[in-house]
C-alpha positions in Angstrom: -51.0 -13.0 17.9 -48.7 -10.9 20.1 -46.5 -13.8 20.9 -45.9 -14.7 17.2 -45.1 -11.0 16.4 -42.6 -11.1 19.3 -40.9 -14.3 17.9 -40.7 -12.7 14.4 -38.9 -9.6 15.9 -36.5 -11.9 17.8 -35.8 -13.9 14.7 -35.0 -10.7 12.7 -32.7 -9.5 15.5 -30.8 -12.8 15.5 -30.4 -12.6 11.7 -29.2 -9.0 11.9 -26.7 -10.0 14.6 -25.5 -13.0 12.7 -25.0 -10.9 9.5 -23.1 -8.2 11.4 -20.8 -10.7 13.0 -20.2 -12.5 9.6 -19.3 -9.2 7.9 -17.0 -8.2 10.8 -15.2 -11.5 10.8 -14.8 -11.8 7.0 -13.3 -8.3 6.9 -10.8 -9.3 9.7 -9.9 -12.5 7.8 -9.4 -10.6 4.5 -7.1 -8.1 6.2 -5.1 -10.9 7.9 -4.7 -12.7 4.6 -3.4 -9.5 2.9 -1.0 -8.8 5.8 0.6 -12.2 5.4 1.3 -11.9 1.6 2.7 -8.4 1.2 5.0 -6.2 3.3 6.2 -2.6 2.6 9.2 -0.6 3.7 10.5 2.8 2.8 14.0 4.0 2.1 15.4 7.4 1.4 18.5 7.8 -0.8 20.3 11.1 -0.7 21.4 12.3 -4.1 22.6 15.8 -3.1 21.9 18.3 -0.3 18.5 19.0 -1.7 17.6 16.0 -3.8 16.5 12.6 -2.6 15.0 9.4 -4.0 12.2 8.0 -1.9 11.8 4.2 -2.4 8.7 2.3 -1.5 9.7 -1.4 -1.5 7.0 -4.0 -1.7 7.9 -7.6 -0.9 5.5 -10.3 -2.0 5.3 -13.9 -1.0 5.9 -16.6 -3.6 3.2 -16.9 -6.2 1.6 -13.5 -5.2 1.8 -10.4 -7.4 0.8 -6.8 -7.5 0.1 -4.5 -10.5 2.0 -1.6 -12.1 0.8 2.0 -11.7 0.4 2.0 -15.5 -2.4 -0.4 -15.8 -4.6 0.1 -18.9 -8.3 1.2 -18.7 -10.4 -1.9 -17.9 -7.5 -3.7 -16.3 -7.0 -4.7 -12.6 -6.5 -2.1 -9.8 -3.2 -0.4 -10.3 -0.8 0.5 -7.5 -1.3 4.2 -6.8 0.6 6.8 -4.9 -0.9 10.2 -3.8 1.3 12.8 -2.2 0.0 15.7 -0.1 0.8 19.2 -1.5 3.7 20.7 0.3 5.3 24.0 -0.5 8.6 22.7 0.9 8.9 19.7 -1.4 8.9 19.5 -5.2 8.1 16.2 -6.8 10.5 15.6 -9.7 8.8 13.5 -12.4 6.4 10.7 -11.7 6.8 7.6 -9.5 9.1 5.1 -11.3 9.0 1.4 -11.0 11.7 -1.3 -10.7 11.5 -5.0 -10.1 10.6 -8.3 -11.8 7.9 -7.0 -14.2 5.8 -9.1 -16.6 3.5 -7.7 -19.2 1.0 -10.1 -20.9 -2.4 -10.1 -22.4 -5.0 -11.1 -19.7 -8.1 -12.8 -21.0 -10.1 -11.9 -17.9 -9.6 -8.1 -18.4 -9.1 -8.1 -22.2 -6.0 -5.8 -22.0 -2.3 -6.1 -21.6 -1.5 -6.2 -17.8 1.8 -5.5 -16.1 2.5 -7.1 -12.8 5.4 -7.6 -10.4 6.5 -10.9 -8.7 8.8 -10.9 -5.7 10.0 -7.4 -4.8 8.7 -4.2 -6.6 10.2 -0.8 -5.9 8.4 2.4 -6.5 10.7 5.5 -6.6 9.8 9.1 -6.3 12.5 11.7 -6.7 12.0 14.9 -4.7 13.7 18.2 -4.3 13.6 19.9 -0.9 13.2 23.6 -0.4 13.4 23.2 3.4 15.5 20.4 5.1 12.9 19.9 7.8 10.2 19.1 5.2 8.0 16.0 5.7 6.7 14.1 2.7 3.2 12.8 3.4 0.8 10.7 1.4 -0.7 7.3 0.8 -0.7 4.4 -1.5 -3.0 1.5 -2.4 -3.6 -1.2 -4.9 -4.2 -5.0 -4.9 -2.3 -8.2 -4.3 -3.3 -11.3 -6.2 -2.6 -15.1 -6.5 -4.0 -17.0 -9.4 -5.6 -19.8 -7.4 -6.9 -17.6 -4.6 -8.0 -14.3 -6.2 -7.2 -10.7 -5.4 -7.4 -8.6 -2.3 -7.2 -4.8 -2.2 -4.7 -3.1 0.2 -4.6 0.4 1.5 -4.8 3.2 1.6 -1.6 3.0 3.6 -0.4 6.4 4.9 3.2 7.5 5.2 5.2 10.4 6.5 8.9 10.7 5.6 11.4 13.2 7.0 14.7 13.8 5.3 16.8 15.0 8.2 16.9 11.6 10.0 14.4 12.6 12.8 11.9 10.0 14.0 8.3 10.8 13.2 5.1 8.9 13.6 2.1 9.8 11.5 -1.1 8.1 12.7 1.0 5.0 13.6 1.8 4.1 10.0 5.3 4.9 8.8 8.3 5.7 11.1 11.5 7.4 10.0 14.7 5.8 11.1 18.2 7.3 10.4 20.0 4.0 10.6 21.5 2.4 7.5 20.3 -1.1 8.5 17.0 -2.0 6.8 14.4 -4.4 8.2 11.3 -5.9 6.6 8.6 -4.4 8.8 5.8 -2.6 7.1 6.5 0.6 9.1 10.2 1.1 8.4 11.8 4.0 6.7 15.6 4.3 6.5 17.9 7.1 5.2 20.9 6.1 3.2 23.6 8.7 2.9 
């Protein structure tokens, strides 16, 4: 009797270990798939001494798309931006969108859906009250391919300085004062 109880306990342990490993590996694989289909970079455009446009540029692989911030209720996960409150930075208006947009009725969701193919740029205009201010926040959403399905991304944190200094916020976004832009997910450049 004792021996059969012991083998049941061992069996349950093996099942638990197997399930844990399966969940861990599937999460890693899902993250690896997302990373290979979508990259982000940031760019800061100086408008005046106190006004800037912060651009979040999303580059998608062929046949992949992401969704507008302005997705209707009942639709897919929209791309969302959240900015930390900062007394030294005034957000001017809402985040604007630019890129190859498509709006069509989606049978799956039952609403009109707006998505981006290729590159999508999300632009937030800001007004600085202090030149040393740092804009911090995060964004998230989902990336999809018709034959594959959808994968969520984020939240991706960012920290952007406007004086050209290099900063690093939890290893996510890095400020670079050069005018040359690269396609890394952790680049931010200031254009003057």
